[in-house]
N, C-alpha and C positions, 0 to 999 in steps of 0.2 A: 252585221255578221258577228257572231259571238265567239269569243275566245275561251277555251277551256284551260285551266291551269295545268301545267306540266306534271307528270306522274311524280309523286313524293312531296310535292309543294304543300305547305300548310293551307288548309281550307280557311277562306275568309269567314269571319264570325258576323252573323246577321245581328244587328243591334236588337236587344230585347228590351223588356220593361225594366226600368231602373229600380233600385232598392226603395220600397215605399218609406216615406218619412215616418218618424215616430208619431204616435198619437198625440203626443204633447211635448214641448220643448224640454230639453234637459237642463237642469240647473246645477252648476258646478258645486262641489262640496265646499263648505265654508263661506258661501256667498253671504249668509247673514252677518258674519263677522265683518266682511268688507263693507257691507251696507251700513252696519252700526258705526264702524270707524269712519268711513267716508262721510256719512251723514253728520257726525259730530264735528268733523273737520270743516264742514260747510256751515253748520249751525253757529259755532263759536264766532267766526269772523262776521257773520251776518248779524248776530246779536250785538257785537261790538260796534260795527258800523251803524247799525240802527240806533243804538244808544248814543253814539257820538254825534251823528248828524241830525238825529230827530226827524229822519225823512219818513213820513207816513207811507209813501209809496212801498216801503220795504216790509211793512207790517204783514201783508198776506203771505209773503215768502217766509217770514220768521214764524208766523203762526202754523202755517201748513207743514213746514219742515220739522218744527218742534213737536207738532202733535202727532205726526204719522211716522216719525223716525223709529221710535222703540216698537210701536205695534207692527210695522212692516218687517223689522228685523226678526221679531219673535215669530211671525207668520212663516217667514223663510225658514227659520230653525224648525218649526213644527213640520213644514213640508219636507225639508231635507232629511229629517230623521224618521217621520212616521207617515208621510203622505205622498210619497213618490209614485205609488201605484194608483192614487186617486186622480192625478193630473193637475196641471196648473189651472185649468178652467174652473175646476170645482173649488179650489182654494181661493182663486180671485173672486169667483161669484160669491162665496160665503163672505169674504173679506168686505167687498164693496157693497153688493146687493143686500147681504144679510145684515151688515152693520148699519146700513142707511135705513132698512126697513125696521130694524130694532129701535133706532133712535126715534124714527117717526111714530112707531107704535107707543113707545114709552112716553113721547111728548104729548100725544093725544090723550092718554089716560091720566097724565099728571098735570094737566092744564088747570086744575082747580087750585086755589091758594089754600095751603095746608099749614097748620101750626106744628112745629117739631113735637113729637111724642113717640113712645116706644111703638105703639100700634101703627102710627103713620109711617115710620121708617121701615117697619117690617112690610107694610103695604107697598111702599115705594120699591123696596127690594123685590117683592114678589112680581110686581108689574113689570120691572125692568127685565127680570130674568125670564118671565114668561114671554115677553116681546121678543127677546133675543132667541129663545127656543122656537117660537112661532116663525121667526124669520128663517132659521135653519131648516125648519120643516117646509116652508114655501120654496126655498131655493132648491131643495133636493126632491120636490114632489114628482118630477119626471125622471129621476134617476133611481129606479128601483133596485139597482145592483149595488148601490152604495149603502152599506150596512156594516154592523160590527162595531165593537168598542173601539178598536184603534181608529177606524174612520170617524167615528162620533168625537173622539178626543181631538183629533186633528181639525176637523171642519168646525166643531164647536168653538175651538180656540180661534179659529179664523173670523168667525162671526163676532165673538167677544172682543177681539182686538180691533175689528172694524168699527164696532160700537165705541170702544174706548178712544180710538183716534178722532172720531167725529165729536164725541163729548168733550175731549180735551180741547179741541179747536173752539168749541163753544164757550167753555170756561175761559180760554185765553182771550177771546173777543170780549167777554163780559168783564174781565180783569182790566182790559184797556179802556173800555167805555163806562166803567162803574163811576170814576171820578168826574171832575169838571173838565179835565183835559186828558191827554194820552199818558197813561201811567205805564211807562215801559218797565219800570222796576217790578211792578205787580205782575206784568205779563211774563217776564223772565222768571221770576219766582214761581209762578203757576206752572210754566212749562217744565222746569227742572224738577219740581215736586211731583207732578203728575207722571213725568217720564220715568222717575225712579220707582214709583208705586204701580205703573201699569202692568208689569208682568204678574203681579199678585192679586190683580182685581178681576175685571170683566172677562179677560181671556181665560183665566183659570176657572172661574165659576161656570162659564158657559161650556168649557171643555168637558167638566165633570157631568153636567146635565146632558150634553150632547152625547157623551160616551154611553151613558146609561140608556138614553133614548134609542140610539141606533143599534145598540146591542140587542134590543128586543123588537127590531123592525121585522115585519113579516116578509116572506119571500116574494109575495106579490107587490111589494113596495109600500103597503099600508102601514102607518105608525100606530103602535099600540099604546093606548093610555092605561098602562099597567101601574100597579101599586109602587114598584121600585122607582119608576119614572116620576110619578107625582111626589113620592117621598124625597127623591133627590132634588127636585125642583124647590120644594119647601126647605130642604137643608141648605142649598146654595142661596136661597133668599134670606135665610137667617144669617149666613156668613155676610152677605151683602148689608144687611141691617146693622150687624155688629160693627162692620167696617165703617159705616157712615156715622155711627153713634160714638166712636172712640173719643172724638174731641169733646162732646158734652159730658161723657162719662168721666173724663180726665178732670174736667173743670169741677164736677161734682165731687169726686174723690178727694181732690186737693182741698176744696173748700171744707169738706168733712174733717180732713186730717189736721188742718190749721186752724179750724174754728172761725172761718170766714164765710161771709154770705156770698154766694155766686151771683153773678149778674144776670142769670137766666135759669130756667127750670132744667131739670135732668133731661139729657138727651138733646138739648137745644144747643145750637152753635153760638153759645155765649162766651164771656170771659170773666175772670174774677175781677172784683171791684178793688182797685188800688193793690194790685198784686205786688209782692216783694220779689227780691231775687231768688229767695228759697222757694217760693210758690211757683215761679216760672220754671225752675229746675224740675221740681216735682211734676208740673204739668207736661213738660217735655218727655220726662221719664214715662209717665202713665199713658200719654197719647201714642208715643212711638212704640212703647211696649205692647199696648192694645193691638195696634196695627200688626206688629210682629207676630203676636199669638194668632190672630185671624189668618194671616198669611200662612203660617205654619200648619194650621188646621187644614187649609185648602190644598196646600202642597201634599200633605200626608194623605189626604183623601184621594187625590189624583194619582199618586203613586200606588196606593193600594189597588185602585182599579186597574192600572196598567199592569201590575203584577199578576192579575187574574187571566190576562191574555197570554197564552203560551206562544203567540207569534212575535212577541216583543223580545 
């Protein structure tokens, strides 16, 4: 027997469909700062405990935390500022899959022993930048709607920082295993140096190349091999080669200025023979100054691209 509600009583609401969840999780503003600060707060005691106890079980934690901290923080910054409409899945896919594919592609093409020389460094830069750009294309091959300069800058940076994180981990492992025993000091120096330089290297170069490539992507999802895209690839490869050659160039310049023979050829990672305090100061000045000039060139290039997009 059914009972009808009395006249004037509010009608019972029939439960309807709930509000659909957002297509991707929201990330609170300023997360990249908390990630960077929290990561440093974890890395410093991990480094101290590892150095004091010499416990090799802590090496993977120290290497992974030190290698991924800065790249992850900058990917979060890129997502927060320019990539919210792209979604977390695209950013993570480019960072993890794109970075891994870029490292694998570069490793396969650089497997032959090469002697340092200007053309070789330029070739290495071209191979690595092409591998990262190819990884970006592979990850986005089934996402035809992802296009435009803004998307290319954000996702290209994600691929580049994923590449940088894995490459830094490889260099850290090499620093540990290069000597006869476990060289923790070399590991810590490598992680600190590469962490400071990470924002101005792979992530920046791939962001520039990815921005130009996706700005000319067709509506049907096909990528165009246009003259601007090829020229940008060659340009960032040149920045890459100049970045890698700053050490050797600094050695050569100091040797020329002080009338001393260098321990190796131009562009090679050598050192001055019997260097004095003055030569060491000059070497630091020219090597750091060279890196700063290359970094400023890359930053200026990326900013000029960003200013062309009226949506920024």
